[in-house]
C-alpha positions in Angstrom: -2.4 28.1 23.6 -3.7 30.7 21.1 -6.7 30.0 19.0 -6.1 27.1 16.6 -7.8 26.3 13.4 -9.8 23.2 14.4 -10.5 21.4 17.7 -12.1 17.9 17.8 -13.6 17.6 21.2 -15.3 14.8 23.3 -13.1 12.2 21.6 -11.3 9.0 22.5 -8.0 9.7 20.7 -6.1 6.6 19.8 -2.7 8.3 19.1 -0.6 5.3 17.9 2.4 7.2 19.3 5.4 5.4 20.8 3.7 5.1 24.1 0.4 4.0 22.4 -1.4 6.6 24.4 -5.2 6.7 24.4 -6.5 10.1 25.5 -10.1 10.9 26.5 -10.3 14.5 25.5 -9.5 16.6 22.4 -7.1 17.1 19.5 -6.1 20.6 18.2 -5.0 21.3 14.7 -3.2 24.4 13.2 -2.1 24.8 9.6 -2.9 21.2 8.9 -0.6 19.9 11.7 -1.5 18.3 15.0 -0.7 21.0 17.6 -1.7 19.1 20.8 -3.7 16.2 22.2 -5.0 16.6 25.7 -7.6 16.0 28.4 -9.8 18.5 30.2 -11.1 21.7 28.8 -10.4 22.1 25.1 -8.5 25.1 23.7 -10.3 27.7 21.6 -10.6 26.9 17.9 -12.0 28.6 14.8 -13.9 25.4 14.1 -15.1 23.0 16.8 -16.0 19.4 15.8 -18.0 17.4 18.4 -16.9 13.7 18.2 -19.8 12.8 20.5 -17.7 10.3 22.4 -16.4 8.7 19.2 -12.9 7.4 18.4 -10.3 9.5 16.6 -7.4 7.6 15.1 -4.7 8.1 12.5 -5.7 7.7 8.8 -5.0 4.2 7.5 -2.1 3.7 5.1 -2.3 1.1 2.3 1.3 0.4 1.5 0.6 -1.7 -1.5 -2.3 -1.0 -3.8 -3.2 -1.3 -7.5 -5.7 1.3 -8.9 -5.7 0.3 -12.5 -7.7 -3.0 -12.4 -10.7 -1.3 -10.7 -12.8 -2.4 -13.7 -12.0 -6.0 -12.8 -13.3 -5.8 -9.2 -14.8 -9.1 -8.2 -13.5 -10.8 -11.4 -11.8 -13.6 -9.4 -15.0 -15.4 -8.5 -13.2 -18.7 -8.3 -9.6 -19.5 -7.4 -7.4 -19.4 -10.4 -3.7 -20.2 -11.1 -1.5 -17.2 -10.7 -0.7 -16.8 -14.5 -4.4 -17.2 -15.4 -5.2 -14.3 -13.2 -2.1 -12.1 -14.1 -2.5 -12.4 -17.8 -6.1 -13.3 -18.2 -7.6 -10.9 -15.6 -5.2 -8.2 -14.6 -3.4 -7.5 -17.9 -6.4 -8.2 -20.1 -8.1 -5.4 -18.1 -5.3 -2.8 -18.0 -4.2 -3.2 -21.6 -7.6 -2.0 -22.7 -7.6 1.2 -20.6 -7.6 4.6 -22.2 -6.2 7.7 -20.4 -9.7 8.7 -19.3 -10.2 5.2 -18.0 -7.0 5.4 -16.0 -8.0 8.7 -14.4 -11.4 7.3 -13.6 -9.8 4.2 -11.9 -7.7 6.5 -9.7 -10.8 8.6 -8.8 -12.8 5.5 -8.0 -10.1 4.2 -5.6 -9.6 7.6 -4.0 -13.4 8.0 -3.3 -13.6 4.5 -1.8 -10.4 5.0 0.2 -11.5 8.3 1.7 -14.8 6.8 2.8 -12.9 4.0 4.5 -10.5 6.3 6.4 -7.5 5.5 4.1 -5.5 8.7 3.8 -2.4 7.4 2.1 -1.9 4.8 -0.7 1.1 3.4 -2.5 -0.2 2.6 -6.0 1.8 0.2 -8.1 0.6 1.6 -11.4 0.6 0.2 -14.8 -1.3 -0.1 -18.1 1.4 -1.8 -20.1 3.0 -0.5 -23.2 5.7 1.6 -21.4 7.2 4.1 -23.8 4.1 4.6 -25.9 1.8 7.6 -26.2 -1.0 5.6 -24.5 1.1 4.9 -21.4 2.5 8.4 -21.2 -1.0 10.0 -21.4 -2.5 7.4 -19.0 0.1 8.1 -16.4 -0.3 11.8 -16.8 -4.1 11.5 -16.4 -3.6 9.2 -13.4 -1.2 11.6 -11.7 -3.6 14.5 -12.2 -6.5 12.6 -10.7 -4.3 11.4 -7.8 -3.1 15.0 -7.1 -6.7 16.2 -7.1 -8.0 13.4 -4.9 -7.1 15.1 -1.6 -5.4 12.0 -0.1 -1.7 11.2 -0.1 -0.8 9.3 -3.1 2.4 7.5 -4.1 2.4 6.5 -7.8 4.9 3.7 -8.5 4.9 3.1 -12.3 5.9 -0.5 -13.0 8.6 -1.0 -15.7 10.1 -4.2 -16.9 12.5 -5.3 -19.7 12.5 -9.1 -19.7 10.1 -12.1 -19.5 11.3 -15.3 -17.9 11.5 -18.2 -20.4 9.6 -20.3 -17.9 6.5 -18.1 -18.6 6.4 -19.0 -22.3 3.6 -21.6 -22.1 1.4 -19.3 -19.9 2.1 -16.4 -22.2 1.1 -18.4 -25.3 -2.1 -19.6 -23.6 -3.1 -16.1 -22.7 -2.5 -14.8 -26.2 -4.5 -17.7 -27.7 -7.4 -16.7 -25.3 -7.3 -13.2 -26.7 -7.1 -9.7 -25.3 -3.5 -10.1 -24.2 -0.2 -9.0 -25.8 3.0 -10.2 -24.2 5.1 -7.5 -25.9 3.0 -4.9 -23.9 4.6 -6.1 -20.6 8.1 -5.1 -21.4 10.1 -2.3 -23.0 13.8 -1.8 -23.9 15.9 -1.0 -20.8 16.6 2.6 -21.8 12.9 3.2 -22.6 11.8 1.8 -19.3 14.3 4.0 -17.4 13.3 7.1 -19.3 9.7 6.4 -18.4 10.5 5.9 -14.8 12.6 9.1 -14.7 10.0 11.2 -16.4 7.4 10.0 -14.0 9.3 11.5 -11.1 8.6 15.0 -12.5 4.9 14.6 -11.6 5.6 14.6 -7.9 4.2 17.7 -6.1 2.3 18.4 -2.9 0.6 15.2 -1.6 1.6 13.3 -4.8 4.9 11.3 -4.6 6.5 9.0 -7.1 8.5 5.8 -6.4 10.7 3.8 -8.7 9.2 0.3 -9.4 9.7 -2.9 -11.3 6.8 -5.3 -11.3 8.8 -8.3 -10.3 12.6 -8.7 -10.0 12.4 -11.6 -12.4 11.0 -9.2 -15.0 14.0 -6.9 -14.8 17.5 -7.1 -16.0 20.5 -6.2 -13.8 20.8 -3.0 -15.9 17.2 -2.0 -15.3 17.4 -2.7 -11.5 20.7 -0.7 -11.2 19.2 2.1 -13.2 16.1 2.3 -11.0 18.3 2.3 -7.9 20.1 5.3 -9.3 17.0 7.4 -9.8 16.4 10.2 -7.3 13.2 8.7 -6.1 12.2 8.6 -2.4 11.5 4.9 -2.5 11.7 1.7 -4.6 9.0 -0.9 -4.6 8.5 -4.3 -6.2 6.5 -7.5 -5.8 9.3 -9.4 -4.0 9.3 -13.1 -3.2 5.6 -13.2 -4.2 6.0 -16.8 -5.3 8.4 -19.7 -4.7 9.7 -19.4 -8.3 10.2 -15.7 -7.9 12.0 -16.1 -4.6 14.4 -18.6 -6.1 15.3 -16.0 -8.7 16.3 -15.9 -12.4 18.7 -18.3 -14.1 22.2 -17.0 -14.8 24.4 -17.8 -17.8 25.9 -20.8 -16.0 22.5 -22.3 -15.2 22.6 -21.5 -11.5 19.9 -19.3 -9.8 20.5 -16.3 -7.6 17.8 -15.7 -5.0 15.8 -12.6 -5.7 16.7 -10.9 -2.3 20.4 -11.8 -2.7 20.3 -10.3 -6.2 18.8 -7.0 -5.0 21.5 -6.9 -2.3 24.3 -7.4 -4.9 22.8 -4.6 -7.0 22.6 -2.2 -4.0 18.8 -2.1 -3.8 18.4 -3.3 -0.2 18.0 -0.3 2.0 15.2 1.5 4.1 14.0 2.8 0.7 12.9 -0.7 -0.4 9.2 -1.6 0.0 8.8 -5.3 -0.8 5.3 -6.4 -1.4 4.0 -9.8 -0.2 7.3 -11.4 0.8 5.2 -14.6 1.1 7.9 -17.0 -0.2 10.9 -15.6 1.7 13.2 -18.0 3.5 15.1 -17.3 6.7 18.1 -16.0 4.8 16.0 -13.6 2.8 14.3 -12.2 5.8 17.7 -11.8 7.6 19.0 -9.8 4.7 15.9 -7.6 4.4 15.9 -6.9 8.1 19.6 -6.1 8.3 19.2 -3.5 5.6 16.1 -1.9 7.2 13.8 -2.9 4.4 10.0 -2.7 4.6 7.5 -5.4 3.7 3.8 -5.3 3.0 1.4 -8.1 4.0 -1.7 -8.4 1.7 -3.8 -10.9 3.6 -7.0 -10.8 1.6 -5.5 -11.1 -1.8 -3.3 -13.9 -0.6 -6.3 -15.9 0.7 -8.4 -15.2 -2.3 -5.5 -16.4 -4.5 -5.5 -19.7 -2.6 -2.3 -19.2 -0.5 -2.1 -21.9 2.2 -0.1 -19.9 4.7 0.2 -16.5 6.2 3.7 -15.0 6.1 2.9 -12.3 8.7 4.2 -14.0 11.8 7.6 -14.9 10.3 8.0 -11.4 8.8 7.1 -9.7 12.2 9.6 -11.9 14.1 12.4 -11.3 11.6 12.5 -7.6 12.4 11.3 -6.5 9.0 9.1 -3.4 9.2 5.6 -4.5 8.2 2.7 -2.6 6.8 -0.6 -3.8 5.3 -1.8 -3.4 1.7 -5.1 -3.8 -0.1 -3.4 -5.0 -3.3 -5.6 -5.5 -6.4 -9.3 -4.7 -6.8 -9.7 -7.9 -8.8 -8.3 -9.9 -5.8 -9.7 -7.8 -2.9 -12.8 -6.0 -4.0 -13.7 -3.9 -1.0 -11.5 -0.8 -0.3 -11.7 -1.4 3.4 -8.7 -1.4 5.8 -10.7 -2.7 8.7 -11.7 -5.7 6.6 -8.1 -6.1 5.7 -7.0 -6.1 9.3 -9.7 -8.7 10.1 -8.5 -10.9 7.2 -4.9 -10.6 8.4 -6.0 -11.6 11.9 -8.0 -14.6 10.7 -5.4 -15.7 8.2 -2.7 -15.6 10.9 -4.9 -17.5 13.4 -5.7 -20.2 10.8 -2.5 -20.5 8.9 0.1 -18.4 10.7 3.8 -18.6 10.9 6.1 -17.5 13.7 5.8 -18.2 17.4 3.1 -15.9 18.4 -0.3 -15.0 16.9 -1.0 -11.4 16.0 -3.3 -9.2 18.0 -5.8 -6.6 16.9 -3.6 -3.8 18.3 -0.6 -5.1 16.3 -2.7 -4.9 13.1 -3.8 -1.4 13.8 -0.2 -0.5 14.1 0.6 -2.2 10.8 -2.2 -0.2 9.2 -1.0 3.1 10.5 2.4 4.0 12.1 4.2 0.8 10.9 3.0 1.3 7.3 4.1 4.9 7.5 7.6 3.6 8.5 7.6 1.2 5.6 7.0 4.2 3.2 9.6 6.4 4.9 6.9 8.8 6.2 6.8 8.1 9.9 8.0 11.6 10.7 5.0 13.0 8.9 2.0 10.6 9.3 0.9 7.4 11.0 0.3 8.7 14.5 -1.5 11.6 16.2 1.1 13.7 18.0 2.3 17.3 17.9 4.2 18.2 14.7 2.7 15.5 12.5 0.2 16.2 9.7 -3.4 16.0 10.8 -4.4 12.9 8.7 -7.1 11.3 10.9 -10.5 9.6 11.1 -13.4 10.4 13.4 -15.6 7.3 13.8 -18.6 6.6 16.0 -17.7 4.4 18.9 -18.8 0.8 18.4 -21.2 -0.6 21.0 -18.4 -2.6 22.7 -17.2 -0.6 25.7 -15.5 -3.5 27.4 -13.0 -3.8 24.4 -9.8 -1.8 24.4 -10.2 1.0 21.8 -7.7 -0.6 19.4 -9.7 -3.8 19.3 -12.9 -1.9 19.0 -11.6 -0.3 15.7 -10.4 -3.6 14.3 -13.0 -6.1 15.5 -16.2 -4.1 16.2 -16.4 -1.1 13.8 -18.5 -0.9 10.7 -18.0 1.1 7.5 -20.8 3.5 8.4 -19.1 4.4 11.7 -16.7 6.7 9.7 -18.0 10.2 10.2 -15.2 12.4 9.1 -11.8 12.0 7.4 -9.2 14.7 7.4 -5.9 15.0 5.4 -3.7 17.9 6.4 -6.6 19.0 8.6 -9.0 19.4 5.6 -12.0 17.1 5.1 -11.8 14.5 2.3 -14.9 12.7 3.4 -17.8 13.7 5.6 -20.8 11.6 6.3 
């Protein structure tokens, strides 16, 4: 092997490849790509990094995140009804953001993510008022900040064109409380589609853009069909995030079409779909999603902090749906910490799990890396450390628990200060 750019030596490399190899040795990087992982004497490199016996693993992937409510971090000090949080915390926060505020929120998330070894985020983005100068400038400012962050960023601007009639009492109560405008949540269908289409032009380098509607119940058939027709690499939405949302919207004849069945009818079920939460799916929903190769994102911490009585992870895993993990909202899950999220998911599944088998630490590490990459359609690029993939990785000090398998050591025994170095495309985005 000729001289490579970087060699990380004296490492325990947790590859997360198909064989789940763990290699005591080194990893070589050339032009931002993993060239080789091996044992024995390391090849020559222009730069040598001594891992000092520490663990090297793929960068974490948060497959469902919201940057814009960073200012509301820790706001949900007590459990609150969903609409009280959505309108009174989330929207009251984001409707007040200026474009500089939006850029600052992205930078704050990027800084915290890099420190935690998170190298890719899917950011369901929104400040309301789609179609206005404020929203246009806030999105442009967010895109610029994301592109400059160094980590991989997928912006998914949320657009909506309807509000369910059932929400009227909650909307009125939020308006009476102040700081909330219901008209800011929606835009005319064509305006929403123009905004979504124009957002795609910001994609470049490590910045991608997905199509997105906040909730299927907030989108007409015309909007959903229009979003499906955009040339976006993916489509994401908060899907079956509540029982009412899963049941779907009321049609002209008074009947209800389940949200998943509606997306199937409109041609949105495909491997491009990233369904966040999926906590209120039934067996038929899960069968449909799995048969179309759809991805799902489990957000354990935000579900628990919101008072959810059950973890959907087990039934999602057993259905065959590809599952990743997501940090969700800063106002629901204050730390930007994927290790903490994996522990939340483990505890939630043990205490209130569904499915036949309880999840293991190694399963959760996969959901935070290679499985999440599959959900985002990026498994050929990131998610594992093997030749030909981008060198997105974390070097962490080995926790003092040598009897544990390395995957369990990462999930159960590591600390935030263990993260020593984080690379994206082989370049450092965080160094302790």
